[in-house]
C-alpha positions, -999 to 999 in steps of 0.1 A, spaced: -374 589 382 -402 565 372 -415 536 393 -405 510 366 -369 522 367 -364 505 400 -353 469 405 -384 455 422 -420 463 432 -418 443 465 -412 462 497 -375 464 504 -366 445 536 -334 434 552 -324 399 564 -346 402 595 -376 415 575 -371 451 586 -383 476 559 -365 507 549 -388 535 561 -366 562 577 -336 580 563 -314 604 582 -291 626 562 -262 645 577 -257 677 559 -225 687 577 -200 672 601 -195 705 619 -212 718 651 -211 749 672 -214 728 704 -189 704 719 -212 681 739 -191 656 757 -213 626 747 -209 635 710 -180 659 702 -157 662 732 -136 693 728 -103 675 735 -109 655 703 -128 680 682 -105 709 690 -93 738 668 -69 714 651 -95 688 641 -98 684 604 -134 685 593 -145 675 558 -135 698 529 -164 714 511 -158 694 479 -162 661 498 -196 671 512 -227 661 491 -243 690 473 -279 698 477 -286 683 443 -269 651 452 -288 649 485 -321 655 468 -314 629 442 -306 602 468 -337 612 487 -359 608 457 -345 573 450 -349 562 486 -385 574 486 -392 551 456 -377 523 477 -400 529 506 -386 557 527 -415 577 543 -396 600 566 -364 620 560 -346 637 589 -318 662 584 -290 659 609 -254 668 614 -232 678 631 -255 708 635 -276 710 603 -284 747 607 -247 755 601 -251 744 565 -256 776 544 -289 780 525 -305 751 543 -341 762 533 -330 757 497 -322 721 504 -356 717 521 -373 729 490 -354 705 468 -361 676 490 -399 684 490 -398 684 453 -377 652 449 -396 632 475 -432 645 476 -453 630 503 -423 621 525 -423 637 559 -393 660 563 -379 666 598 -348 680 613 -328 675 646 -310 706 658 -294 720 690 -318 749 686 -291 776 686 -302 791 653 -339 784 652 -349 819 662 -339 831 627 -343 799 607 -375 783 620 -397 806 598 -377 802 565 -374 764 570 -412 761 576 -419 782 546 -396 760 525 -416 729 535 -400 715 567 -426 696 586 -412 691 621 -382 698 642 -366 680 672 -345 701 695 -318 687 718 -321 701 753 -305 681 781 -313 702 811 -330 734 821 -303 743 846 -282 769 828 -249 762 844 -252 725 837 -264 731 802 -234 754 794 -211 728 808 -227 700 788 -226 719 755 -191 732 764 -197 763 742 -211 785 770 -245 785 752 -274 795 774 -306 775 779 -327 807 773 -317 809 737 -326 773 730 -360 779 746 -365 809 724 -357 787 694 -383 762 705 -409 789 707 -399 802 673 -403 767 659 -438 764 674 -448 798 661 -436 788 626 -458 757 627 -430 731 631 -451 712 656 -454 692 676 -418 701 685 -399 672 701 -374 678 728 -345 653 731 -327 650 764 -297 627 768 -294 617 804 -261 609 821 -259 599 857 -244 624 880 -244 651 853 -280 660 845 -302 632 858 -314 653 888 -332 676 864 -354 652 845 -386 661 865 -379 698 859 -378 691 822 -410 671 824 -428 699 843 -416 725 819 -430 709 788 -460 692 802 -492 706 787 -473 727 761 -479 704 731 -442 696 729 -431 659 733 -402 654 756 -381 623 751 -354 610 774 -325 592 757 -303 567 775 -266 577 772 -252 556 744 -218 542 733 -219 559 699 -184 563 685 -153 558 705 -144 593 719 -171 600 744 -157 579 773 -190 559 776 -194 537 807 -224 515 816 -224 531 850 -232 565 835 -264 552 820 -297 560 838 -321 532 826 -354 543 813 -373 524 840 -356 545 866 -365 577 848 -401 565 845 -402 559 883 -389 593 891 -413 611 868 -443 590 877 -437 598 914 -440 635 907 -462 636 876 -482 604 872 -478 587 838 -490 556 820 -477 537 790 -491 541 754 -490 517 725 -465 525 697 -478 546 669 -461 525 642 -435 498 637 -400 511 642 -410 539 665 -379 548 685 -393 561 717 -415 541 741 -445 563 746 -461 574 779 -488 600 787 -497 620 817 -526 606 834 -543 640 836 -543 643 798 -516 670 797 -496 655 768 -471 627 764 -434 619 767 -411 592 755 -381 571 765 -354 559 741 -339 527 755 -311 517 732 -291 504 762 -315 489 786 -342 476 762 -328 476 726 -352 479 697 -330 466 669 -357 441 659 -379 470 646 -352 493 633 -362 508 600 -335 535 597 -306 541 574 -282 571 575 -262 590 549 -232 609 561 -222 644 550 -197 629 525 -222 605 511 -216 571 528 -246 549 536 -247 534 571 -273 509 582 -268 512 619 -260 541 643 -232 519 657 -217 510 623 -180 504 618 -181 510 580 -204 525 553 -210 522 516 -198 550 494 -226 566 474 -208 598 464 -184 581 440 -211 565 419 -231 597 420 -202 617 407 -192 591 382 -225 592 364 -245 563 378 -281 565 368 -310 563 392 -316 526 385 -280 518 393 -281 538 425 -313 521 435 -298 487 429 -268 496 451 -291 508 479 -313 477 476 -283 454 477 -269 470 509 -302 471 527 -313 435 517 -280 422 532 -284 442 564 -280 422 596 -273 450 621 -284 446 657 -256 461 677 -276 471 708 -290 436 711 -255 420 711 -237 448 731 -211 431 752 -174 429 759 -170 417 723 -183 450 710 -163 473 733 -133 479 710 -151 481 676 -141 512 657 -176 527 656 -184 558 635 -188 590 655 -223 604 660 -213 638 646 -204 621 614 -237 603 607 -262 621 629 -282 607 658 
């Protein structure tokens, strides 16, 4: 697609002046874990109806949308799920994305369960970086949290495989829930300090409506900072770029950095530059969205690139999302999309 096929040469921005820079693409709504903050087993049980194969975007459709969004200003694409490594032939998608959107950073968020075998092929295909979800180092707690009896050791092996394949720096995401895994945050910090990996603690969020979220379960980032600083002295860093999700800190002894994602206690809506495409091709402009825009239908009905770019431009230019800034009793009962459907 040529530059002059697009509707404008001005940077695409929403109603608050936020540019479109980051695109997260869910490649499947399925996952082999049943983490309670994302896919609680009592909801996503054996009888749950996941998307039929013909409703999921093909690799060619995903690559085409990626190429168009790159022309509109996207500079980073992240593959998500569900669990993206469950999608068959994933390295093939990576190759197609690198060809469709050259120069765009390509990352993936995964639970790490299949990285020991896939890290190498994904890196060879062109994947740049990987983020691994690991909420605790305590094996019993981890098995209970993922509710799939999956051991910590195999995730750690996956992280090592990613590092060996060059998917570095590996980022480690830990969702912290009070009374569940918050006592292990210092252990996590100690484990990854000085390794080159970047550990990031995420406040437990009210994504979707099935995870039983309560404000009392949230451990604010300021409390996590205090706990870690008491054991491993840290100091704040400036953001690397506008729209960076995590607030950056570094160890005072120079042994690396870590981050805190504060969607609840200190929302960052004002600098949010992220859009999401679900596995079935709906565009969402907020993690807490209640509805999306269908891209699959125009894709399959023959819309050309210019028409798709115009659709994307129209949606983003009208964007007003700032859910985390207005979180209140008025937002409690909104029918929010589940995280497993649009990725984190």
